[in-house]
C-alpha positions, -999 to +999 in steps of 0.1 A: -063+187-065-032+196-078-026+200-116+003+208-138-006+204-174-034+186-174-051+196-202-060+159-218-075+147-188-088+173-165-122+174-177-131+137-167-115+143-134-136+175-127-167+165-140-169+132-118-164+153-089-191+177-094-215+147-104-209+132-067-241+120-054-231+141-022-232+177-030-219+198+000-183+204-007-158+232-017-137+216-049-101+231-046-079+231-074-043+243-076-029+247-109+006+248-102+017+273-129+003+251-160+018+263-193-008+246-215-047+248-219-055+236-185-060+276-171-083+280-199-102+247-192-109+258-156-118+292-166-150+275-185-162+262-152-190+284-138-199+259-105-194+280-071-180+250-055-150+255-074-120+276-062-091+276-083-054+289-071-028+295-094+008+293-086+033+324-096+058+296-105+057+258-104+063+243-065+058+208-070+028+183-060+040+181-021+039+222-018+009+222-040-010+196-018+001+216+016-008+249+002-046+230-008-049+216+027-045+250+041-071+269+020-093+238+028-124+246+052-141+212+056-139+186+083-126+159+056-106+160+026-111+138-005-079+140-028-082+136-064-059+134-091-065+153-124-060+127-147-083+100-126-121+097-125-144+096-093-174+073-094-207+092-087-211+077-049-176+085-038-179+108-013-213+095+001-197+061+011-167+074+025-181+103+044-202+078+060-177+055+071-158+086+086-189+097+107-195+062+120-158+056+130-136+082+148-112+061+151-103+059+113-082+089+101-080+079+063-102+056+043-097+043+005-113+021-019-106-005-046-101+011-079-102+004-115-072+007-135-076+027-172-056+038-200-053+069-218-083+061-237-107+053-207-109+015-215-108-005-185-078-031-177-085-044-143-098-044-109-071-035-086-084-047-049-066-043-016-066-055+018-094-047+037-089-058+075-078-029+095-046-047+111-038-059+075-034-027+061-017-011+092+008-038+087+013-037+049+020+000+053+049-009+071+067-022+038+048-004+008+020+018-001-010-002-009-034+029-012-042+047-044-039+086-038-067+094-056-090+071-039-084+088-004-106+106+020-092+120+055-099+139+084-081+172+083-075+175+118-059+145+118-031+150+090-027+185+105-015+169+136+012+145+114+026+177+099+006+174+064+024+160+036+068+162+041+078+186+015+110+170+018+094+138-002+092+154-039+080+112-046+058+087-025+044+117-004+011+097+002+033+067+012+048+090+038+014+104+051-006+073+051+026+058+075+025+089+099-013+085+099-012+047+109+009+052+141-022+067+156-052+060+139-068+032+118-067+034+080-095+015+062-103+007+027-139+000+013-144-028-005-160-016-035-148+006-066-150+042-062-124+053-086-108+052-120-075+051-117-054+062-145-022+047-159+002+066-184+038+067-193+039+108-181+027+102-146+055+108-117+053+073-108+061+061-141+089+085-154+105+090-116+105+054-108+140+051-094+135+080-071+098+064-060+115+035-052+143+053-029+118+077-012+097+042-004+124+024+010+133+053+031+100+053+044+098+020+048+129+019+071+113+048+094+087+025+099+106-002+109+126+017+130+097+031+150+080+002+152+110-022+167+121+013+186+158+009+168+176+019+140+182-007+116+205-012+088+194-002+052+203-039+041+183-053+069+155-031+056+158-046+024+159-084+035+127-078+053+107-059+027+120-086+003+088-106+014+065-084-004+089-077-036+081-110-052+117-110-069+123-143-093+158-143-082+172-180-069+172-177-032+178-207-006+168-222+028+194-199+048+180-170+031+143-184+040+155-191+076+163-152+075+134-139+058+110-159+083+129-152+116+126-114+107+092-119+094+078-133+126+101-110+149+082-079+133+049-095+134+051-095+175+065-058+177+036-050+156+009-067+177+023-058+208+027-024+198-011-021+184-032-050+197-022-060+231-004-094+217-038-109+201-031-144+194-057-143+165-044-113+146-004-131+154-019-163+134-037-141+105-005-123+098+016-152+098-010-169+076-005-141+052+037-144+053+031-184+047+010-172+013+042-147+005+067-171+010+054-199-012+044-176-042+081-163-039+093-199-039+068-206-070+083-180-089+119-185-081+142-199-103+152-228-084+142-266-095+109-280-086+121-303-059+140-279-043+109-256-045+090-284-025+121-285-003+117-249+009+083-250+011+079-277+033+108-261+054+091-230+055+059-248+070+077-262+094+097-232+108+067-211+110+043-239+118+061-271+128+027-294+133+017-283+096+050-301+084+043-330+105+009-334+096+017-329+057+046-354+057+024-382+075-005-378+051+016-379+019+039-408+036+009-430+043-006-426+012+020-427-019+052-446-024+066-409-038+053-396-004+077-422+014+103-408-002+095-368+005+091-380+041+124-395+047+144-370+028+131-334+041+128-351+074+164-358+071+177-328+056+157-307+079+173-326+110+208-323+097+199-284+091+189-280+127+217-297+141+240-275+125+224-244+133 
């Protein structure tokens, strides 16, 4: 755990680690030259498992984390932020899974979002299937930093935290680990994740976005074995951005083509062209595209048209099934069938 001026919440974080049901660990705390009451609070703890190292001057989160990695002696390392709270059985649950499956380099969990007064806001659930986690990490970080436990050896192999990343260093590390190992998420809440206006992600949002874009571009380049343009990265990542701006069928066509190409690159590299995983990922794309269409500023009828175009583009038989179903049951269904079929036919001819 690295801390800088964490006097307000650090006691909650430390106590939650000391109260773990799994007891055999060392608790390394890097004090990044705090100038509030943090050093005083740390001195009050007499538990022999706590090892405090104070930086002479502030070096930042990324370098402090790498310092902690070098000092750590254990096989597994659990990350902890100084304002979060780990539930008592977190270490036990995560260690059990890492012990059982050597292919997993890192394991996270679901979290409960809490505010500055420890009030629970909502449960944050993320994907749990290994291939879905690996897929989504190409485009965005879906794993809460303080929820993870990872193999020290694997992290050392990929070079630890990249110190050129002042922000999004966790996303960078998860991505590099996913190239060679599996990443897992336990579908239970193991951490209370505090959101405040003082967090790095809140204070440096623009820089966080820029760094995340850079990492995602590298992930896509690695997957496609080519150097793609920055604007193309934005287009591909837009599948998960859920923007509510207006967009049209031409944009959808581009988005679907890029997504399908990415899926095949991904499955060919990691899963031996598994048809089951291809279908699974295509299903996820359909859900996200439909959500984007629903949240767009387009008219209701244009949204319907885009949905049917998307379904037909991705799975042509779905379009036929839906069209036949409605056309044989409702008057408006006949109009939909004729209108969208004719529009799609003209669009296909122009293409």
